[in-house]
C-alpha positions as CSV (number, residue, x, y, z in Angstrom):
1,M,11.4,-15.2,-39.7
2,P,13.2,-14.3,-42.5
3,S,16.9,-14.9,-42.8
4,P,19.3,-11.7,-43.3
5,Q,20.3,-10.9,-46.5
6,H,24.2,-9.7,-46.6
7,H,24.6,-7.0,-49.3
8,S,27.1,-4.1,-49.4
9,L,26.1,-1.1,-47.8
10,P,23.7,0.8,-50.2
11,R,25.0,3.9,-51.2
12,A,24.0,7.8,-50.9
13,S,22.2,9.7,-53.8
14,R,24.7,12.1,-53.0
15,T,27.4,12.3,-55.9
16,L,30.9,11.4,-55.1
17,G,32.0,14.9,-55.5
18,T,31.1,16.0,-52.3
19,F,32.7,13.2,-50.6
20,T,35.7,14.3,-52.7
21,A,35.3,17.9,-51.6
22,L,35.2,16.4,-48.4
23,G,38.2,14.6,-48.6
24,A,40.0,17.6,-49.8
25,G,38.9,19.2,-46.9
26,V,40.3,16.4,-44.7
27,L,43.9,17.2,-45.8
28,L,43.3,20.7,-45.1
29,L,42.3,20.2,-42.0
30,S,44.9,17.9,-41.0
31,A,47.5,20.5,-40.9
32,C,46.4,22.4,-38.9
33,A,43.9,20.5,-36.2
34,G,42.8,17.9,-34.1
35,P,38.9,16.4,-34.8
36,A,36.4,19.0,-33.4
37,A,33.4,16.4,-34.2
38,S,31.0,16.3,-31.8
39,G,30.5,13.9,-29.0
40,T,34.5,13.6,-28.5
41,S,35.5,11.9,-25.2
42,D,37.0,13.7,-22.7
43,A,39.8,10.8,-22.4
44,D,43.7,11.6,-22.8
45,G,45.3,9.5,-25.3
46,G,44.3,5.7,-26.0
47,P,42.4,4.0,-29.1
48,R,40.4,6.5,-31.1
49,I,37.2,5.2,-32.1
50,V,34.2,6.8,-33.5
51,A,30.4,5.9,-33.1
52,T,28.1,6.8,-35.5
53,T,24.5,6.9,-34.3
54,T,23.5,8.0,-30.6
55,Q,22.7,4.3,-30.1
56,V,26.3,2.7,-30.9
57,G,28.1,5.9,-29.5
58,D,26.5,5.2,-25.8
59,F,27.5,1.6,-26.0
60,V,30.8,2.5,-26.9
61,H,31.0,4.7,-24.0
62,E,30.2,1.8,-21.3
63,L,32.6,-0.5,-23.0
64,V,35.2,2.0,-23.1
65,G,35.1,4.5,-20.3
66,D,37.5,6.8,-20.3
67,T,39.9,4.2,-21.5
68,A,39.7,5.7,-25.0
69,E,39.3,8.6,-27.4
70,V,35.2,8.6,-28.6
71,T,34.2,10.6,-31.0
72,Q,30.0,9.9,-32.1
73,L,29.2,11.3,-35.3
74,L,25.1,12.0,-34.5
75,S,24.2,14.5,-32.0
76,P,20.9,14.0,-30.0
77,G,17.8,14.3,-32.1
78,Q,20.0,14.3,-35.7
79,S,18.3,11.6,-38.2
80,A,20.8,9.0,-39.1
81,H,19.1,8.3,-42.3
82,S,20.0,11.3,-44.0
83,F,23.7,12.7,-42.8
84,D,26.3,14.8,-44.2
85,P,29.7,14.2,-42.0
86,S,31.2,17.5,-42.0
87,A,35.3,18.2,-42.7
88,A,36.6,17.8,-39.5
89,Q,34.3,14.4,-39.3
90,M,35.5,13.0,-42.0
91,L,38.9,13.8,-40.2
92,A,38.1,12.1,-37.1
93,L,37.1,8.9,-39.6
94,A,40.9,9.5,-41.5
95,D,42.9,9.0,-38.2
96,A,40.7,6.5,-36.2
97,D,41.5,3.2,-35.1
98,A,38.2,1.8,-35.1
99,V,34.6,3.0,-36.4
100,V,31.8,1.5,-35.0
101,M,28.3,1.7,-36.8
102,N,24.6,0.3,-36.1
103,G,24.8,-1.6,-39.4
104,A,21.6,-3.2,-41.0
105,G,21.6,-0.4,-43.6
106,L,20.9,2.2,-41.5
107,E,24.3,4.3,-42.2
108,S,23.5,4.4,-45.9
109,W,26.1,7.1,-46.3
110,L,29.1,5.2,-44.2
111,D,30.8,3.6,-47.2
112,D,31.3,7.0,-49.4
113,A,32.3,8.9,-46.0
114,L,34.7,6.1,-45.1
115,D,36.4,5.2,-48.8
116,A,36.9,9.4,-49.0
117,S,38.9,10.0,-46.0
118,G,41.2,6.9,-46.5
119,F,40.2,5.7,-43.2
120,D,42.1,1.8,-42.5
121,G,41.0,1.0,-39.0
122,E,38.8,-1.8,-37.8
123,L,35.3,-1.2,-39.2
124,I,32.7,-2.6,-36.4
125,D,28.9,-3.4,-37.5
126,A,27.4,-3.8,-34.4
127,S,24.2,-5.6,-36.4
128,T,26.3,-8.6,-37.2
129,G,24.2,-11.8,-36.7
130,V,21.0,-10.4,-35.8
131,E,18.0,-11.4,-38.1
132,L,16.4,-8.4,-39.8
133,F,12.6,-8.0,-40.3
134,G,11.6,-6.8,-43.8
135,T,8.7,-4.3,-44.7
136,D,5.2,-4.7,-43.0
137,D,6.9,-8.1,-40.9
138,H,4.9,-6.7,-37.2
139,D,3.7,-10.6,-37.0
140,H,6.9,-12.2,-36.0
141,D,8.2,-14.3,-32.9
142,H,11.8,-14.6,-32.5
143,D,11.4,-16.9,-29.1
144,H,12.4,-14.1,-27.3
145,D,11.8,-15.4,-23.9
146,Q,12.4,-19.6,-24.4
147,D,16.5,-19.3,-23.4
148,G,17.2,-15.7,-22.7
149,D,19.2,-15.0,-25.7
150,A,17.0,-13.5,-28.8
151,E,17.4,-15.9,-32.3
152,H,20.8,-14.8,-34.0
153,S,22.0,-16.4,-37.6
154,D,25.5,-17.8,-37.0
155,D,26.4,-16.1,-40.8
156,E,29.3,-13.5,-40.6
157,H,29.6,-10.7,-42.6
158,A,31.8,-10.8,-45.8
159,D,34.3,-8.3,-45.1
160,E,36.2,-6.9,-48.3
161,G,37.0,-3.5,-48.1
162,H,33.9,-1.5,-46.7
163,E,31.8,-3.7,-48.3
164,G,29.7,-6.8,-47.4
165,H,29.6,-5.6,-43.9
166,D,25.4,-4.9,-44.1
167,H,22.2,-6.8,-44.2
168,G,20.4,-5.4,-46.7
169,D,17.0,-3.7,-46.7
170,G,15.9,-5.0,-43.9
171,N,14.7,-2.6,-40.5
172,P,17.7,-1.4,-39.1
173,H,16.4,-0.6,-35.9
174,I,17.2,-3.3,-33.8
175,W,18.4,-1.4,-30.8
176,T,14.6,-1.6,-29.8
177,D,14.9,-4.8,-28.4
178,P,17.1,-4.7,-25.6
179,E,18.1,-8.4,-26.1
180,L,19.4,-7.5,-29.9
181,A,20.9,-4.9,-27.7
182,V,23.3,-7.4,-26.0
183,A,23.9,-8.8,-29.5
184,M,25.2,-5.2,-30.7
185,V,27.1,-4.2,-27.6
186,E,28.9,-7.9,-27.6
187,N,29.8,-7.5,-31.5
188,I,31.1,-3.9,-30.3
189,A,33.0,-5.7,-27.3
190,T,34.6,-8.4,-29.9
191,G,35.2,-6.0,-32.6
192,L,36.9,-3.7,-29.7
193,Q,39.4,-6.4,-28.6
194,G,41.3,-6.5,-32.0
195,V,42.1,-2.7,-31.6
196,A,45.8,-2.3,-30.7
197,G,45.7,-0.4,-27.0
198,I,42.3,-1.1,-26.0
199,D,42.3,-2.1,-22.4
200,A,40.9,-5.9,-23.0
201,A,40.4,-6.5,-19.0
202,R,38.6,-3.4,-19.0
203,L,36.7,-4.0,-21.4
204,E,35.2,-7.7,-20.5
205,A,34.7,-6.1,-17.2
206,N,32.6,-3.3,-18.7
207,E,30.6,-5.5,-20.9
208,S,29.9,-8.0,-18.0
209,A,28.4,-4.8,-16.0
210,Y,26.1,-3.2,-18.8
211,V,25.2,-6.8,-20.2
212,G,23.8,-7.0,-16.8
213,Q,22.4,-3.9,-16.7
214,L,20.5,-4.5,-20.5
215,E,19.4,-7.9,-18.9
216,A,17.8,-6.1,-15.7
217,L,16.2,-3.5,-18.6
218,D,14.8,-6.7,-20.6
219,D,12.9,-8.1,-17.7
220,W,11.8,-5.0,-16.3
221,I,9.8,-3.7,-19.4
222,E,8.8,-7.1,-19.7
223,Q,6.9,-7.1,-16.8
224,S,5.6,-3.8,-17.0
225,V,3.9,-4.6,-20.2
226,D,3.0,-8.1,-19.3
227,Q,0.4,-6.0,-16.5
228,V,-1.8,-5.1,-19.7
229,P,-3.9,-7.9,-21.7
230,E,-2.1,-8.8,-25.1
231,A,-4.8,-7.2,-27.1
232,E,-4.9,-3.9,-25.0
233,R,-1.3,-3.3,-26.0
234,L,-2.3,-1.0,-28.9
235,L,0.8,1.4,-30.3
236,V,0.9,4.0,-33.2
237,T,3.8,5.4,-33.8
238,N,5.8,8.5,-35.7
239,H,7.4,5.9,-38.2
240,D,8.5,2.0,-38.2
241,A,11.1,2.2,-35.6
242,F,9.9,0.0,-33.2
243,T,9.2,-3.0,-34.7
244,Y,11.8,-5.1,-32.7
245,Y,10.4,-3.9,-29.3
246,I,6.8,-4.6,-31.0
247,D,7.8,-8.1,-31.1
248,A,9.9,-8.4,-28.1
249,Y,6.9,-7.6,-26.0
250,H,4.0,-8.8,-28.2
251,L,2.5,-5.4,-28.6
252,V,-0.3,-4.7,-31.3
253,F,1.0,-2.7,-34.0
254,V,-1.8,-0.2,-35.3
255,G,0.0,1.5,-37.8
256,S,2.5,4.7,-37.8
257,V,2.0,8.4,-39.3
258,I,4.9,7.4,-41.3
259,P,4.6,4.2,-42.8
260,S,8.6,3.6,-43.5
261,F,11.5,2.6,-41.9
262,D,13.0,6.1,-43.5
263,D,12.2,9.4,-41.0
264,N,12.1,11.6,-43.9
265,A,9.7,10.2,-45.6
266,E,6.2,11.7,-46.3
267,P,2.5,10.0,-45.7
268,S,0.1,10.2,-48.5
269,A,-3.4,11.2,-47.8
270,D,-4.7,7.9,-48.2
271,E,-2.3,6.6,-45.5
272,I,-3.3,9.2,-43.2
273,D,-7.2,8.4,-43.7
274,R,-6.7,4.6,-43.6
275,L,-4.1,5.3,-39.9
276,V,-7.6,7.4,-38.6
277,A,-9.7,4.9,-39.8
278,D,-7.4,2.1,-38.1
279,I,-7.2,4.1,-34.6
280,E,-10.8,4.2,-34.5
281,A,-11.4,0.8,-35.6
282,T,-8.6,-0.5,-32.5
283,G,-9.9,1.8,-29.7
284,A,-6.1,3.2,-29.7
285,K,-5.9,5.7,-27.3
286,A,-2.7,7.2,-28.8
287,V,-0.4,8.7,-30.6
288,F,3.3,8.7,-30.0
289,S,6.0,11.4,-31.8
290,E,9.5,10.8,-31.7
291,A,11.8,13.3,-30.3
292,S,13.8,13.5,-33.5
293,I,11.0,14.1,-35.7
294,S,8.0,17.1,-36.3
295,P,5.2,16.7,-34.2
296,K,2.8,18.1,-36.4
297,A,1.6,15.1,-38.7
298,A,1.5,13.4,-35.3
299,E,-1.1,15.5,-33.5
300,A,-2.6,16.5,-36.8
301,I,-3.8,12.6,-37.0
302,G,-4.5,12.5,-33.0
303,S,-6.8,15.1,-33.2
304,E,-8.5,13.7,-36.1
305,A,-9.1,10.0,-34.7
306,G,-9.9,12.1,-30.7
307,V,-7.2,10.3,-29.3
308,A,-4.0,11.6,-27.2
309,V,-1.1,12.1,-29.1
310,Y,2.3,12.1,-26.7
311,S,4.9,14.9,-27.9
312,G,7.6,17.5,-26.7
313,P,8.8,15.5,-23.8
314,D,6.6,12.9,-23.8
315,A,7.9,12.1,-27.3
316,L,9.4,8.6,-27.5
317,Y,12.8,8.6,-28.3
318,G,13.3,6.6,-31.4
319,D,16.3,6.7,-33.9
320,S,17.8,9.5,-31.5
321,L,18.8,9.1,-28.0
322,G,17.5,12.7,-26.3
323,A,20.4,15.3,-25.3
324,A,21.9,15.7,-22.2
325,G,20.1,16.1,-18.9
326,T,17.0,14.2,-21.0
327,E,15.2,11.3,-19.8
328,G,16.7,9.9,-22.9
329,E,20.4,10.8,-22.7
330,T,21.5,6.9,-22.4
331,Y,20.0,3.8,-24.0
332,V,19.2,2.5,-20.9
333,G,17.4,6.2,-20.2
334,S,15.6,6.4,-23.0
335,Q,14.3,2.3,-23.0
336,I,12.8,3.1,-19.5
337,H,11.2,6.9,-20.7
338,N,9.4,4.7,-23.8
339,T,8.4,1.9,-21.5
340,R,6.7,3.7,-19.1
341,L,5.1,6.4,-21.1
342,I,3.8,3.7,-23.4
343,V,2.4,1.7,-20.3
344,E,0.8,4.8,-18.8
345,S,-1.2,5.3,-22.1
346,W,-2.8,1.5,-21.6
347,G,-4.4,2.9,-18.4
348,A,-1.7,0.7,-15.9
349,E,1.2,1.5,-14.2
350,P,5.1,0.3,-14.9
351,S,6.9,-2.0,-12.2
352,A,8.9,-0.8,-9.9
353,L,12.4,-0.3,-11.3
354,P,15.0,-2.4,-10.2
355,G,18.2,-1.4,-8.4
356,A,20.3,-2.2,-11.8
357,L,18.5,0.9,-13.3
358,Q,17.8,3.4,-10.6
């Protein structure tokens, strides 16, 4: 596996003028309002924590419960690859005691937002120490089942201001492997321990309980997938968001509708033709759309290849968790939903859920 590359978070393509204007909006809002950003918890008082993505937001909520004020920047179904924080969200950043990010290059807009907001709290990168896969890196093995822990590098991230906390251009969808989700949760818990006002004992207890649930999830996925021979574990996705899941459970990656880490990219005609040919050649039975991406291209490819298309309520949760009331409302729920549908697409039934996941 390639070693992680440590670079500063790449800048978004928007101009600094945009963030200057947002910074001015922060100053105006601070005189008359509190942070009306989406995803704010009901906690009264306590440290103010901002989480970037839906997955990271769920991890933070599991760790702190109602002992901190948690603001989640991204809403369910919203892409982290292209995001513009609102003025109210900039105010939440300005007031935050800590900001928790996915890292690994996912939030390309975050450095500028932090600088423009004047944030001076604790920045916690959940991807610290996780080795990233690169482009077209689907044939790899990180000894997922050898010792109960996925391999993580011993390298620490440099921390100069808001620079140097990112791996670079690797695949940022690390949460799709529950063992790497454990690493993320542990990184977040370690970072939060240094935030003034955090209930350290509660945090430690919540971390232990949640890590146990993630380990039960990993075991359940492995048992469910192992019912199907490796050569028949074929997967076609909407974009390259499931590389770590594919590696962890030894799936065969046939291809993706959008052959990119970025869900805003567009497939070319040649890429579409190649994917249809690969589906027909491998005997893949389904194309999976994602809940946060339009299913039109996946449906067109599935129709041309003559295979089932999973979309709508049967789409996978990739870049984003689902809205309240859906199966993908939480990280654990999203992984159960995804695994159930993938295993069923192979003609098998997933294992019974253990009590820890019910």
